[in-house]
C-alpha positions in Angstrom: 107.4 82.2 112.4 104.3 80.1 112.6 103.7 80.8 116.3 104.2 84.5 115.8 101.7 84.5 112.9 99.1 82.6 115.0 99.5 85.1 117.8 99.0 88.0 115.4 95.9 86.3 113.9 94.2 85.6 117.2 95.0 89.1 118.5 92.9 90.6 115.6 89.7 89.3 117.0 87.7 90.1 120.1 86.0 86.7 120.4 87.2 83.2 120.8 85.6 82.0 117.5 87.5 84.6 115.5 84.4 86.1 114.0 84.4 89.7 115.4 87.3 91.8 114.4 88.4 94.3 117.2 86.8 97.6 116.5 90.0 99.6 116.6 91.5 97.6 113.7 91.1 99.4 110.4 94.2 98.3 108.5 96.0 94.9 108.4 99.4 94.5 106.8 100.8 90.9 106.5 104.3 90.4 105.0 104.8 87.1 103.3 103.2 84.8 105.9 103.9 81.5 104.2 107.4 81.9 102.7 109.2 79.7 105.2 106.5 77.0 105.8 106.1 73.5 104.6 103.1 72.5 102.4 100.8 71.4 105.2 101.3 74.6 107.2 101.2 76.7 104.1 97.7 75.4 103.3 96.5 76.1 106.8 97.9 79.6 106.9 96.5 80.5 103.5 93.1 79.4 104.8 93.5 81.7 107.8 94.5 84.5 105.4 91.3 84.0 103.4 89.4 84.6 106.7 91.3 87.8 107.3 90.3 89.0 103.9 86.7 88.7 104.9 87.3 91.0 107.9 85.9 94.6 107.8 89.3 96.2 107.4 91.6 97.1 104.6 94.1 94.2 104.2 97.5 94.4 102.5 99.1 91.0 102.1 102.6 91.1 100.6 104.0 88.0 99.0 106.6 86.8 96.6 104.5 83.8 95.5 102.4 84.3 92.4 100.3 81.2 93.2 99.6 82.4 96.7 98.6 85.8 95.4 96.2 84.3 92.8 94.7 81.9 95.4 94.0 84.8 97.8 93.0 87.6 95.5 91.0 86.2 92.6 88.3 84.9 94.9 87.5 88.5 95.8 87.4 90.0 92.3 84.1 90.7 90.6 83.4 88.5 87.6 81.4 91.1 85.7 82.3 92.5 82.3 82.2 96.0 83.9 85.7 95.4 85.2 87.0 95.3 81.7 85.8 98.8 80.8 
């Protein structure tokens, strides 16, 4: 699973530094990337997923883990009071 995920991740980018997303990619769907991983690999993959969130594409990351969801999604929410209106 880990090798397949790494292959998928590196195929998203057009450069070796994984900074430029391929122009034809507009939507990324990732289904539970860390469910079968140990803690060390889970941390590494979550860090990669954070980088995917920064890409200029719409990202859907499906997970069964509340803590993974919180770690990935709350970083990208606005902290203004306007969200409460």
